[in-house]
ZAMARGU-4260 file (C-alpha; in steps of 0.2 Angstrom, whole numbers, plus 5000, padded with zeros to 4 digits):
<rodrens>
0) 5826/5254/5594 | 5820/5251/5577 | 5819/5270/5575 | 5836/5272/5580 | 5842/5259/5568
5) 5834/5269/5554 | 5842/5285/5560 | 5827/5293/5568 | 5826/5300/5586 | 5810/5301/5596
10) 5810/5316/5608 | 5797/5320/5621 | 5782/5310/5628 | 5770/5322/5619 | 5769/5328/5601
15) 5784/5318/5595 | 5792/5325/5580 | 5800/5314/5566 | 5818/5318/5561 | 5823/5311/5545
20) 5841/5305/5543 | 5845/5293/5529 | 5827/5296/5521 | 5828/5315/5519 | 5827/5312/5501
25) 5811/5303/5502 | 5802/5313/5515 | 5794/5330/5513 | 5791/5341/5528 | 5777/5353/5525
30) 5768/5365/5536 | 5751/5361/5530 | 5743/5351/5516 | 5734/5366/5508 | 5750/5374/5505
35) 5760/5359/5499 | 5746/5351/5489 | 5736/5362/5476 | 5732/5353/5460 | 5729/5363/5445
40) 5711/5367/5441 | 5704/5363/5423 | 5694/5375/5413 | 5678/5364/5416 | 5681/5366/5434
45) 5682/5385/5433 | 5666/5385/5422 | 5655/5376/5435 | 5662/5385/5450 | 5647/5395/5451
50) 5636/5379/5451 | 5647/5372/5464 | 5644/5386/5476 | 5626/5385/5472 | 5625/5367/5476
55) 5635/5370/5492 | 5622/5383/5497 | 5607/5372/5493 | 5614/5358/5503 | 5619/5369/5518
60) 5601/5376/5518 | 5593/5359/5516 | 5604/5352/5531 | 5600/5367/5542 | 5582/5367/5538
65) 5581/5351/5549 | 5586/5360/5565 | 5581/5376/5573 | 5597/5378/5583 | 5608/5382/5568
70) 5606/5396/5556 | 5614/5400/5539 | 5622/5416/5539 | 5617/5421/5521 | 5599/5417/5525
75) 5599/5427/5541 | 5607/5442/5532 | 5592/5441/5519 | 5580/5441/5533 | 5588/5456/5541
80) 5588/5465/5525 | 5570/5461/5521 | 5565/5466/5538 | 5572/5483/5536 | 5564/5485/5519
85) 5547/5479/5526 | 5549/5491/5541 | 5552/5506/5529 | 5537/5500/5518 | 5526/5498/5533
90) 5529/5516/5539 | 5521/5521/5522 | 5507/5508/5522 | 5496/5517/5535 | 5498/5534/5526
95) 5493/5525/5510 | 5478/5517/5517 | 5473/5533/5526 | 5476/5542/5510 | 5464/5531/5501
100) 5451/5531/5515 | 5450/5550/5518 | 5449/5553/5499 | 5435/5540/5497 | 5425/5548/5511
105) 5428/5566/5506 | 5423/5562/5488 | 5408/5553/5493 | 5402/5567/5504 | 5405/5580/5491
110) 5396/5570/5477 | 5382/5564/5488 | 5377/5551/5475 | 5362/5545/5485 | 5354/5562/5486
115) 5357/5564/5467 | 5349/5548/5464 | 5334/5553/5474 | 5332/5568/5463 | 5335/5559/5446
120) 5325/5543/5449 | 5307/5550/5448 | 5310/5560/5433 | 5319/5546/5424 | 5305/5534/5429
125) 5292/5546/5422 | 5301/5549/5405 | 5309/5532/5403 | 5298/5520/5413 | 5304/5502/5416
130) 5296/5489/5405 | 5294/5470/5408 | 5303/5458/5396 | 5289/5456/5384 | 5281/5473/5386
135) 5282/5485/5371 | 5286/5503/5373 | 5274/5517/5367 | 5277/5534/5360 | 5272/5541/5377
140) 5289/5534/5383 | 5306/5540/5377 | 5312/5523/5372 | 5296/5521/5361 | 5300/5536/5350
145) 5306/5531/5333 | 5299/5544/5320 | 5296/5562/5319 | 5277/5562/5323 | 5282/5551/5338
150) 5294/5565/5344 | 5280/5578/5343 | 5268/5566/5352 | 5281/5563/5366 | 5284/5581/5369
155) 5266/5586/5368 | 5259/5572/5379 | 5273/5568/5391 | 5287/5581/5392 | 5278/5597/5392
160) 5263/5592/5403 | 5276/5585/5416 | 5286/5601/5417 | 5272/5614/5416 | 5261/5608/5429
165) 5249/5622/5435 | 5237/5611/5445 | 5239/5600/5460 | 5235/5581/5461 | 5216/5585/5463
170) 5215/5597/5448 | 5215/5613/5458 | 5224/5627/5450 | 5240/5632/5458 | 5246/5650/5461
175) 5257/5657/5448 | 5273/5657/5459 | 5270/5638/5461 | 5269/5634/5443 | 5282/5622/5436
180) 5283/5612/5452 | 5289/5594/5449 | 5285/5581/5462 | 5281/5593/5476 | 5298/5599/5481
185) 5306/5604/5464 | 5304/5620/5456 | 5307/5624/5437 | 5321/5637/5435 | 5325/5646/5419
190) 5316/5641/5403 | 5314/5625/5394 | 5325/5627/5379 | 5323/5617/5363 | 5338/5617/5352
195) 5338/5610/5334 | 5352/5607/5322 | 5349/5605/5304 | 5359/5598/5290 | 5361/5605/5272
200) 5351/5599/5257 | 5361/5595/5242 | 5359/5584/5227 | 5366/5567/5229 | 5383/5564/5220
205) 5380/5546/5216 | 5375/5543/5198 | 5362/5531/5204 | 5354/5543/5216 | 5358/5559/5207
210) 5339/5563/5205 | 5337/5563/5224 | 5341/5575/5238 | 5354/5571/5251 | 5356/5577/5269
215) 5374/5575/5275 | 5375/5574/5294 | 5391/5583/5296 | 5386/5599/5286 | 5375/5611/5295
220) 5364/5625/5289 | 5359/5642/5297 | 5347/5647/5283 | 5329/5652/5288 | 5315/5639/5284
225) 5297/5635/5288 | 5281/5634/5279 | 5273/5651/5274 | 5261/5659/5286 | 5248/5658/5273
230) 5247/5639/5275 | 5246/5640/5294 | 5229/5640/5303 | 5231/5658/5308 | 5234/5663/5290
235) 5245/5678/5293 | 5260/5682/5304 | 5251/5695/5314 | 5240/5681/5321 | 5255/5674/5330
240) 5264/5690/5334 | 5250/5701/5340 | 5241/5702/5356 | 5223/5697/5357 | 5212/5703/5371
245) 5227/5707/5382 | 5234/5690/5381 | 5253/5689/5377 | 5257/5685/5359 | 5261/5667/5354
250) 5278/5673/5345 | 5290/5686/5349 | 5294/5688/5331 | 5290/5680/5314 | 5306/5670/5313
255) 5306/5664/5331 | 5311/5645/5331 | 5315/5645/5312 | 5330/5657/5312 | 5347/5656/5321
260) 5345/5674/5325 | 5336/5680/5341 | 5321/5690/5340 | 5327/5704/5351 | 5338/5718/5343
265) 5351/5718/5357 | 5353/5699/5354 | 5354/5699/5335 | 5373/5698/5336 | 5373/5687/5351
270) 5385/5673/5351 | 5396/5667/5365 | 5411/5678/5367 | 5424/5676/5354 | 5435/5662/5359
275) 5454/5665/5359 | 5465/5653/5350 | 5475/5649/5366 | 5459/5643/5374 | 5451/5634/5360
280) 5457/5617/5366 | 5452/5620/5384 | 5433/5621/5382 | 5424/5605/5385 | 5414/5599/5369
285) 5419/5614/5358 | 5412/5608/5341 | 5412/5624/5331 | 5393/5624/5328 | 5387/5636/5340
290) 5379/5647/5327 | 5368/5633/5319 | 5355/5632/5333 | 5337/5635/5330 | 5330/5639/5348
295) 5313/5639/5355 | 5309/5645/5373 | 5295/5640/5384 | 5293/5650/5400 | 5287/5640/5415
300) 5279/5656/5422 | 5267/5657/5406 | 5251/5649/5405 | 5250/5631/5399 | 5238/5636/5385
305) 5252/5648/5378 | 5265/5634/5380 | 5253/5623/5369 | 5250/5636/5356 | 5269/5639/5354
310) 5272/5621/5352 | 5257/5619/5340 | 5265/5633/5330 | 5281/5623/5328 | 5271/5608/5322
315) 5260/5617/5310 | 5276/5626/5302 | 5285/5609/5301 | 5299/5613/5313 | 5306/5595/5312
320) 5309/5589/5294 | 5320/5579/5283 | 5335/5591/5287 | 5334/5589/5306 | 5349/5581/5313
325) 5348/5583/5332 | 5335/5590/5344 | 5340/5594/5362 | 5327/5598/5376 | 5335/5607/5390
330) 5326/5609/5407 | 5332/5614/5424 | 5324/5612/5441 | 5329/5617/5459 | 5327/5607/5474
335) 5327/5617/5490 | 5322/5604/5503 | 5338/5594/5505 | 5354/5598/5514 | 5359/5612/5502
340) 5350/5619/5486 | 5353/5608/5471 | 5350/5612/5453 | 5346/5597/5442 | 5349/5599/5424
345) 5343/5586/5412 | 5344/5585/5393 | 5334/5574/5382 | 5342/5572/5365 | 5334/5565/5349
350) 5346/5559/5335 | 5338/5558/5317 | 5347/5544/5309 | 5350/5545/5290 | 5346/5527/5290
355) 5328/5531/5296 | 5322/5531/5313 | 5325/5542/5329 | 5336/5537/5343 | 5336/5546/5360
360) 5346/5548/5376 | 5343/5557/5392 | 5357/5565/5403 | 5356/5571/5420 | 5368/5583/5428
365) 5367/5587/5447 | 5374/5604/5452 | 5375/5606/5471 | 5375/5625/5474 | 5387/5623/5489
370) 5404/5616/5489 | 5403/5608/5506 | 5387/5599/5508 | 5390/5591/5525 | 5401/5598/5539
375) 5410/5582/5540 | 5416/5584/5522 | 5427/5599/5528 | 5436/5587/5541 | 5439/5574/5529
380) 5446/5586/5516 | 5458/5592/5529 | 5463/5575/5534 | 5466/5570/5515 | 5476/5586/5513
385) 5487/5581/5528 | 5490/5563/5521 | 5493/5571/5504 | 5507/5582/5512 | 5514/5567/5521
390) 5515/5557/5505 | 5523/5571/5496 | 5536/5574/5510 | 5540/5556/5511 | 5543/5555/5492
395) 5553/5571/5492 | 5564/5565/5507 | 5567/5548/5498 | 5572/5557/5482 | 5584/5568/5491
400) 5592/5553/5499 | 5594/5545/5482 | 5602/5560/5474 | 5613/5562/5490 | 5621/5545/5488
405) 5622/5547/5469 | 5609/5534/5464 | 5594/5544/5457 | 5588/5529/5447 | 5585/5519/5463
410) 5571/5531/5467 | 5562/5531/5451 | 5555/5513/5451 | 5538/5507/5448 | 5532/5508/5466
415) 5538/5526/5468 | 5531/5530/5450 | 5514/5525/5455 | 5515/5535/5471 | 5521/5551/5462
420) 5506/5549/5450 | 5494/5547/5464 | 5501/5562/5473 | 5499/5573/5458 | 5482/5567/5455
425) 5478/5571/5473 | 5484/5589/5471 | 5474/5591/5455 | 5458/5584/5463 | 5461/5597/5476
430) 5462/5611/5463 | 5447/5604/5454 | 5437/5606/5470 | 5443/5624/5473 | 5439/5629/5455
435) 5421/5621/5456 | 5417/5633/5470 | 5420/5647/5457 | 5408/5639/5445 | 5395/5636/5458
440) 5395/5655/5462 | 5393/5659/5444 | 5378/5648/5443 | 5370/5656/5458 | 5373/5673/5451
445) 5366/5669/5434 | 5351/5661/5443 | 5348/5677/5453 | 5350/5688/5437 | 5337/5677/5428
450) 5325/5678/5443 | 5327/5697/5443 | 5325/5698/5424 | 5316/5682/5417 | 5320/5686/5399
455) 5326/5674/5385 | 5343/5682/5386 | 5345/5679/5404 | 5338/5661/5403 | 5350/5657/5389
460) 5365/5664/5399 | 5359/5654/5414 | 5357/5638/5404 | 5375/5641/5396 | 5383/5643/5413
465) 5374/5629/5421 | 5378/5617/5406 | 5397/5622/5407 | 5397/5619/5426 | 5388/5602/5423
470) 5400/5597/5410 | 5415/5602/5421 | 5408/5592/5436 | 5405/5577/5425 | 5423/5578/5420
475) 5428/5580/5438 | 5417/5564/5442 | 5427/5554/5429 | 5443/5560/5437 | 5437/5555/5454
480) 5432/5538/5448 | 5448/5535/5439 | 5458/5542/5454 | 5450/5529/5465 | 5457/5515/5454
485) 5474/5523/5454 | 5474/5525/5473 | 5468/5507/5475 | 5482/5502/5464 | 5494/5511/5475
490) 5487/5502/5491 | 5488/5486/5481 | 5507/5489/5478 | 5510/5494/5496 | 5503/5477/5502
495) 5519/5469/5496 | 5527/5475/5512 | 5516/5463/5522 | 5521/5445/5519 | 5504/5437/5520
500) 5496/5450/5509 | 5511/5450/5497 | 5506/5432/5492 | 5491/5440/5482 | 5502/5453/5474
505) 5516/5441/5470 | 5503/5429/5462 | 5497/5442/5450 | 5515/5447/5446 | 5521/5429/5443
510) 5505/5424/5433 | 5506/5439/5422 | 5518/5431/5410 | 5508/5415/5408 | 5492/5425/5407
515) 5499/5436/5394 | 5503/5421/5383 | 5486/5414/5386 | 5478/5430/5381 | 5487/5429/5364
520) 5476/5414/5361 | 5460/5420/5370 | 5459/5438/5363 | 5459/5433/5344 | 5447/5419/5348
525) 5435/5431/5357 | 5437/5444/5343 | 5433/5432/5330 | 5417/5426/5339 | 5412/5445/5342
530) 5414/5449/5323 | 5405/5433/5318 | 5391/5438/5330 | 5390/5455/5323 | 5389/5449/5305
535) 5375/5436/5309 | 5364/5446/5322 | 5369/5464/5320 | 5356/5468/5307 | 5342/5464/5318
540) 5348/5465/5335 | 5355/5481/5343 | 5366/5471/5355 | 5377/5466/5340 | 5374/5481/5329
545) 5392/5488/5332 | 5409/5481/5336 | 5408/5489/5353 | 5391/5482/5356 | 5396/5464/5350
550) 5411/5464/5361 | 5401/5469/5376 | 5387/5456/5373 | 5400/5442/5370 | 5409/5447/5386
555) 5392/5447/5395 | 5388/5430/5389 | 5405/5424/5394 | 5404/5431/5412 | 5385/5426/5415
560) 5383/5412/5403 | 5366/5418/5399 | 5359/5424/5382 | 5342/5426/5374 | 5341/5411/5363
565) 5324/5416/5356 | 5331/5432/5349 | 5347/5424/5342 | 5338/5410/5334 | 5324/5420/5326
570) 5332/5419/5309 | 5345/5407/5302 | 5343/5394/5316 | 5357/5383/5310 | 5370/5397/5309
575) 5364/5404/5326 | 5365/5387/5334 | 5383/5384/5327 | 5389/5400/5334 | 5381/5397/5351
580) 5387/5379/5352 | 5405/5383/5348 | 5406/5399/5358 | 5399/5393/5374 | 5410/5377/5376
585) 5426/5384/5369 | 5426/5401/5377 | 5415/5400/5392 | 5418/5383/5398 | 5436/5379/5392
590) 5446/5395/5390 | 5439/5404/5405 | 5442/5389/5416 | 5460/5388/5410 | 5462/5406/5416
595) 5456/5401/5433 | 5467/5385/5433 | 5482/5396/5429 | 5478/5408/5443 | 5475/5394/5456
600) 5491/5384/5451 | 5502/5399/5453 | 5494/5404/5469 | 5497/5387/5477 | 5515/5388/5471
605) 5517/5406/5479 | 5508/5401/5495 | 5519/5385/5497 | 5535/5395/5494 | 5530/5408/5507
610) 5527/5395/5520 | 5522/5401/5538 | 5524/5420/5534 | 5520/5434/5546 | 5501/5437/5548
615) 5494/5454/5550 | 5491/5452/5568 | 5509/5446/5571 | 5515/5461/5560 | 5505/5473/5571
620) 5513/5464/5586 | 5530/5466/5579 | 5528/5485/5576 | 5521/5486/5594 | 5536/5478/5602
625) 5549/5487/5591 | 5541/5503/5597 | 5540/5498/5615 | 5557/5491/5616 | 5566/5504/5605
630) 5579/5507/5618 | 5586/5490/5617 | 5581/5485/5599 | 5596/5481/5589 | 5598/5493/5574
635) 5598/5486/5556 | 5615/5492/5551 | 5623/5485/5567 | 5614/5469/5566 | 5619/5467/5547
640) 5637/5472/5550 | 5640/5460/5565 | 5631/5445/5557 | 5642/5448/5541 | 5657/5445/5551
645) 5651/5429/5559 | 5654/5411/5553 | 5644/5403/5539 | 5634/5393/5551 | 5628/5402/5567
650) 5620/5394/5582 | 5606/5403/5591 | 5618/5403/5607 | 5631/5412/5597 | 5618/5425/5590
655) 5613/5428/5608 | 5631/5430/5614 | 5634/5442/5600 | 5619/5453/5605 | 5616/5450/5624
660) 5605/5465/5625 | 5594/5460/5610 | 5575/5459/5615 | 5569/5441/5616 | 5555/5445/5603
665) 5567/5452/5590 | 5579/5436/5592 | 5564/5424/5591 | 5558/5433/5576 | 5574/5432/5567
670) 5576/5414/5571 | 5559/5409/5566 | 5560/5419/5549 | 5577/5412/5545 | 5571/5394/5549
675) 5555/5397/5538 | 5566/5403/5524 | 5578/5388/5526 | 5562/5377/5525 | 5558/5384/5507
680) 5569/5370/5499 | 5560/5356/5509 | 5543/5364/5504 | 5546/5368/5486 | 5562/5358/5481
685) 5573/5364/5468 | 5569/5369/5450 | 5572/5354/5438 | 5584/5365/5427 | 5594/5370/5442
690) 5594/5352/5449 | 5603/5346/5434 | 5616/5359/5436 | 5618/5356/5454 | 5620/5337/5451
695) 5633/5340/5438 | 5643/5351/5449 | 5642/5339/5464 | 5647/5325/5452 | 5662/5335/5446
700) 5667/5339/5464 | 5667/5321/5469 | 5678/5317/5454 | 5690/5330/5459 | 5690/5323/5477
705) 5693/5306/5470 | 5707/5312/5459 | 5715/5321/5473 | 5714/5306/5484 | 5722/5295/5471
710) 5736/5308/5468 | 5739/5309/5487 | 5740/5290/5487 | 5753/5290/5473 | 5763/5304/5482
715) 5763/5293/5498 | 5753/5306/5509 | 5753/5299/5527 | 5748/5314/5537 | 5750/5333/5538
720) 5767/5337/5532 | 5772/5319/5529 | 5774/5311/5512 | 5784/5295/5508 | 5783/5290/5489
725) 5792/5273/5491 | 5782/5258/5497 | 5796/5250/5507 | 5800/5266/5516 | 5781/5268/5520
730) 5781/5251/5529 | 5796/5257/5540 | 5788/5273/5544 | 5772/5263/5548 | 5782/5253/5561
735) 5790/5268/5568 | 5773/5277/5570 | 5766/5261/5577 | 5780/5261/5590 | 5778/5279/5594
740) 5759/5277/5596 | 5762/5262/5608 | 5775/5271/5618 | 5764/5286/5619 | 5750/5274/5625
745) 5760/5267/5639 | 5767/5283/5644 | 5749/5289/5646 | 5745/5274/5656 | 5760/5277/5667
750) 5756/5295/5669 | 5738/5290/5675 | 5746/5277/5688 | 5757/5290/5695 | 5743/5303/5696
755) 5733/5290/5706 | 5747/5286/5717 | 5751/5304/5720 | 5733/5307/5725 | 5734/5293/5738
760) 5750/5300/5745 | 5741/5317/5747 | 5726/5309/5755 | 5737/5299/5768 | 5746/5315/5773
765) 5730/5323/5777 | 5724/5308/5788 | 5741/5309/5798 | 5738/5327/5801 | 5720/5324/5807
770) 5726/5310/5818 | 5740/5321/5826 | 5727/5334/5830 | 5716/5321/5839 | 5730/5314/5849
775) 5734/5330/5856 | 5717/5333/5862 | 5709/5316/5864 | 5720/5305/5877 | 5727/5287/5875
780) 5711/5281/5869 | 5712/5292/5854 | 5730/5287/5852 | 5727/5269/5852 | 5712/5271/5839
785) 5723/5282/5828 | 5738/5271/5829 | 5726/5256/5824 | 5720/5265/5809 | 5737/5270/5804
790) 5744/5252/5807 | 5730/5245/5797 | 5733/5258/5783
</rodrens>
């Protein structure tokens, strides 16, 4: 009645519509609030729109992380994409690991380091015996040689007797074919060659030392020298060059050992073949001083008495003098008792310092005369080449795909760059192996030629070829060593595709920035202490004599926290103590522990962020199920496209309904990984800088909502499509809506009552029908019973 008085009609018992008569000017009928009500956005609101979306995303993830029944669509898409990348990376991971494994085994079999050590160790121990901490070296040992007389002593009493053994352990003379046997199973091959380099002799340029002679180390001479024969014990040259009673002469010519020219007429012009300019940079160790060598040869097939006489001649004629710069003793022995014949070359080098004193080094070069020492090495070489071809093919296919889609830069990233370099290094190592076979054949041919013609010419050719192969194999060994580091780096990078192992690689990546900034402080501090140590201790301790040695010693102290206090404090006790007491606490205890603290702190953050990631066993299980159930396994593209079209919040039931054929393992994996990613906010929280932005965005959004509500209140919003600005009219509309609501309520009650009555009527009709059936078939008794029941009803 009140509605009719106000000019409104109510039609229908359900969904009443309000028709405005007298209040048409005050009421607005709209289809939806979003269309009718759209307040203008301020510039500030537009600026923080991105933070609002981020806040919404964070809050949604935080809310969904508390349940495992609902999934965030964006998080699920991230998991699907990561799974696809991980799958492609894991396909390459076994190839990478096998690539490294096969290369390591093949290289180990080719080098056979253990056998090389067994050949070198006895000779090294003989020439450079180990000493106790407080034991002093003698001139009989290589490390005890420091003057020219001691060089003579070492060669005469240790080096030559060791190589030219002509009696057994009991002093019984050996047959000539067994002369030069070293440690029972090694036979000297070629000749022992002594090569001397001498510097020029000039007047010193300095005014203070103009009356003295100087011997520049970088200027060499090829002039003949030596004391005259008249001052030698023999008195005349013929004593040394002539044969006495059928014995071979001591010298082959008067200038032997003291001239760079050979004694033989066909070797007077002998130099190594003229080197073409285009090959000048390809020869290892080309120094340009080949013609400045004074050589003396000692034949292992000659009697030891003749060897002694030849060496005594060098001493008597003053072979080593003030102009001597470098002396190299070259010897070669062959072992024929191991798997393959092995030629072992070792060079003892003496450097005559212009500061006084002699320094020495010893260098061994193992030369197996067979490329394949073990049969297994052929197998692992083939397996490595297969992995090398597989890696090359995988990279070429990936590069072709990148160029096909017009994104070549996407292929040339850091990971693929390291892989390409490792592939090129692998192919180069294969070529090095093949080329070394040619060098081994050259050495065997030169050795056979020397054995057929044991002359100095053939001995020198054999020595040159063996030294060239030794230098080449030494270069190859360095390449193998660095190749292992490169291949290890490739394996290390490939571990990023395994979530649990990726924690280690991600830790290194994240800590690199902090560690770099810390190194800016640590490195200058370390350099300062190394230079200070060199200045204080370098004049009396070899460990601090050079910058390199000082850095190495300081690094050793930092790592081991051990140093020889007695040697450091032998002079200037106060200064030495200050250096030690500052270096150890500051660098060793404080800064190095800070490095460990940085690493462990970042590792804990990365580990906490990763959460319950997939372990290696679970990863293997995933690959197994993906292969086993490949017929029903949902493809990545289909999965990604379908999930992209689903709502923002997805239930696990909806996901199952969308993919009814999806294997249970794949579905459980996606749910667990999505839940673990959503839990990241609960585990790690939000960065403080981002938190302030999110709070500001939420605050502004709440203010917007409050302003919108106030605006709606002022506009008289009362429901969808209903706005009445006047307060008095709103009260009338409230009464109308209340009446409508009351009428609707009573109408619903009436409908319920009528429905219940209808149900009873339907039930009574069914009972009458059953009674009629019983009366027709059951007699009077049945009729009386039925009639009672009906009467009572």
